[in-house]
C-alpha positions in Angstrom: -22.6 14.5 -10.2 -23.8 15.4 -13.7 -20.3 14.7 -15.2 -20.5 11.2 -13.7 -24.0 10.6 -15.1 -23.0 11.9 -18.6 -19.7 9.9 -18.5 -21.6 6.7 -17.6 -23.9 7.2 -20.5 -20.8 7.6 -22.8 -19.7 4.2 -21.4 -23.1 2.7 -22.2 -24.3 2.7 -18.6 -27.4 4.3 -17.1 -27.2 5.3 -13.4 -30.4 6.0 -11.6 -30.9 8.6 -8.8 -30.1 6.0 -6.0 -26.9 5.0 -7.7 -25.8 8.6 -8.2 -26.6 9.3 -4.5 -24.4 6.4 -3.5 -21.5 7.6 -5.6 -21.9 11.1 -4.0 -21.7 9.6 -0.5 -18.8 7.5 -1.6 -17.0 10.6 -2.7 -17.7 12.4 0.6 -16.4 9.5 2.6 -13.3 9.3 0.5 -12.6 13.0 0.9 -13.2 12.9 4.6 -11.1 9.8 5.3 -8.3 11.0 3.0 -7.7 13.9 5.4 -6.7 11.3 8.0 -5.2 8.5 6.0 -3.4 8.4 2.7 -6.1 6.5 0.7 -5.5 8.1 -2.7 -3.4 10.8 -4.3 -6.5 12.0 -6.2 -9.2 13.3 -3.9 -10.5 16.4 -5.6 -14.1 16.3 -6.8 -13.5 16.2 -10.6 -10.5 14.0 -10.2 -12.4 11.4 -8.2 -15.3 11.4 -10.7 -13.1 10.9 -13.7 -9.9 9.1 -12.5 -11.6 6.8 -10.0 -15.3 6.4 -10.7 -15.5 6.5 -14.5 -12.1 4.8 -14.9 -13.4 2.0 -12.7 -16.6 1.7 -14.7 -14.7 1.5 -18.0 -13.6 -2.1 -17.3 -17.3 -3.0 -18.0 -16.6 -2.3 -21.6 -14.8 -5.7 -21.8 -18.1 -7.3 -20.7 -20.7 -6.5 -23.4 -23.1 -9.0 -21.8 -22.9 -7.0 -18.6 -22.7 -8.3 -15.0 -25.7 -9.8 -13.1 -25.2 -12.5 -10.5 -21.5 -13.1 -11.2 -19.0 -13.5 -8.4 -16.4 -10.7 -8.7 -13.1 -10.3 -6.8 -11.2 -7.0 -6.8 -7.5 -7.8 -5.9 -5.5 -5.0 -4.3 -8.7 -2.9 -3.9 -7.1 0.1 -2.1 -9.8 2.7 -1.7 -12.3 0.4 -3.5 -11.3 0.8 -7.2 -12.6 -0.7 -9.4 -14.7 -3.0 -7.3 -17.1 -0.6 -5.5 -18.0 1.5 -8.5 -18.8 -1.8 -10.3 -20.9 -2.9 -7.4 -22.9 0.4 -7.4 -23.5 0.2 -11.1 -24.2 -3.6 -11.1 -25.9 -4.2 -7.8 -26.5 -7.9 -8.5 -22.9 -9.0 -8.4 -21.4 -10.8 -5.4 -18.2 -8.8 -4.6 -15.0 -9.6 -2.6 -12.6 -6.7 -2.0 -9.1 -8.1 -1.2 -6.9 -5.5 0.5 -3.9 -6.1 2.7 -3.6 -2.7 4.4 -5.6 -2.5 7.5 -6.7 1.1 7.3 -7.8 0.8 3.7 -9.8 -2.4 4.6 -11.4 -0.4 7.5 -12.4 2.3 5.0 -13.9 -0.2 2.6 -16.0 -1.8 5.4 -17.2 1.7 6.4 -18.2 2.5 2.8 -20.0 -0.8 2.3 -22.0 -0.3 5.6 -22.8 3.4 4.9 -24.0 2.7 1.3 -26.0 -0.3 2.4 -24.4 -2.6 -0.1 -25.3 -6.3 0.2 -23.2 -9.3 -0.9 -19.9 -7.5 -0.4 -17.1 -9.0 1.6 -13.9 -7.1 2.6 -11.0 -9.5 2.9 -8.1 -8.0 4.9 -5.3 -10.2 3.7 -2.6 -10.7 1.1 -3.8 -12.0 -2.2 -1.2 -14.8 -1.9 -2.9 -16.0 1.2 -6.4 -15.6 -0.1 -5.6 -17.6 -3.2 -5.1 -20.7 -1.0 -8.2 -20.3 1.1 -10.7 -23.0 0.1 -13.7 -20.7 0.0 -11.9 -18.2 -2.3 -9.8 -20.4 -4.5 -11.2 -20.7 -8.0 -14.5 -19.3 -6.6 -14.9 -16.2 -8.8 -16.2 -15.6 -12.3 -14.2 -12.4 -12.7 -11.1 -10.9 -11.1 -10.4 -7.2 -11.6 -7.3 -5.2 -10.7 -6.1 -1.7 -11.2 -2.6 -0.4 -10.8 -1.5 -3.3 -8.6 1.5 -4.9 -10.4 3.0 -6.0 -13.8 0.8 -8.6 -15.5 3.2 -11.5 -14.9 2.9 -10.8 -11.2 -0.8 -9.9 -11.2 -1.6 -13.2 -12.9 -0.2 -15.1 -10.0 -2.2 -13.0 -7.5 -5.5 -13.2 -9.4 -5.8 -16.3 -11.5 -5.8 -18.7 -8.5 -9.1 -17.0 -7.5 -10.8 -17.4 -10.8 -12.7 -20.5 -11.8 -11.9 -22.2 -15.1 -14.1 -20.5 -17.7 -13.9 -17.2 -15.8 -11.7 -14.2 -16.7 -9.3 -11.6 -15.4 -9.5 -7.9 -16.4 -6.3 -6.0 -15.7 -6.6 -2.3 -16.0 -3.5 -0.7 -17.6 -2.5 2.7 -18.8 -0.1 3.1 -21.8 0.0 0.4 -24.4 0.8 -2.8 -22.5 2.0 -5.0 -25.4 5.5 -5.6 -23.9 4.0 -6.4 -20.5 1.6 -8.9 -22.1 4.4 -10.5 -24.0 6.5 -10.8 -20.9 3.5 -12.5 -19.1 3.0 -15.4 -21.5 4.9 -17.9 -19.5 3.1 -16.9 -16.3 -0.3 -17.1 -18.0 0.4 -20.6 -19.3 1.7 -21.8 -16.0 -1.3 -20.5 -14.1 -4.0 -21.7 -16.5 -4.6 -18.4 -18.2 -4.7 -17.3 -21.9 -4.6 -13.7 -23.2 -7.7 -13.0 -25.1 -7.4 -9.4 -26.1 -6.1 -5.9 -25.1 -8.7 -3.3 -25.5 -8.0 0.4 -25.7 -10.7 2.4 -23.9 -11.6 6.0 -23.7 -12.6 7.2 -20.3 -14.8 10.4 -20.5 -12.8 13.4 -19.3 -9.6 11.5 -19.0 -6.9 12.5 -21.4 -4.5 9.6 -20.6 -4.4 6.3 -22.5 -6.2 3.4 -20.9 -6.2 -0.3 -21.8 -8.0 -3.4 -20.6 -6.0 -6.6 -20.7 -8.5 -9.5 -20.8 -7.3 -13.0 -19.8 -9.4 -16.1 -20.0 -9.0 -18.8 -17.3 -8.7 -21.9 -19.5 -7.6 -24.5 -16.9 -7.1 -25.0 -13.2 -4.2 -23.3 -11.5 -1.6 -25.8 -10.1 -1.9 -26.1 -6.3 1.5 -24.6 -5.6 0.4 -21.2 -6.8 0.3 -18.5 -5.6 3.6 -18.7 -3.9 4.4 -17.2 -0.5 3.6 -13.5 0.2 6.1 -11.3 -1.6 7.6 -14.1 -3.8 5.5 -13.4 -6.9 6.8 -9.8 -7.0 10.4 -10.8 -6.2 10.6 -13.7 -8.6 8.0 -13.3 -11.3 7.2 -16.4 -13.4 
């Protein structure tokens, strides 16, 4: 786990022995479950450390004040990225992992239990449904998402979950300027405003990475998100 420890330092984070041990157990569970279910295309040791763990932690670069008691929701969590690495590195956050696929949600619950993580909820449902649930709607300080959808679609899945004054961090690869431009109508409609797009360097990863930061500046109209599947079929 030394590459993970050194990479975290390069990102401005310090991981203690307990956190490193949790990441190691997380890797072991990911590797084991991936032999039975298709959780991720990247399951080799160095790939997981760089492309999953460090890449997930890189979104904290958009939060220079750090995370303490904030409520965080990871939309389309998959095998737990970026939500679970954030929780391991910032144990004080209250985390919800939204994942529609049953087997992936089962894996997330197993990891949370095995790692002994508190204040983590796995929500096995579509984001379009969760966005209308009273205890989730506009209940989070921060929404994060990685490799889920284009920003104009992602905004409809995430912003209804974020309180006014909160923010969305969308993790993207190559320069997303066109994607951000295409999302302006959606952001205005949903109560969001693009703050910045940050290029980030993930230690050990040669590919380009960007963080698109969106502020939630007003409440999302009650009709959003639309029915499951509609945001993707008919983006705003």
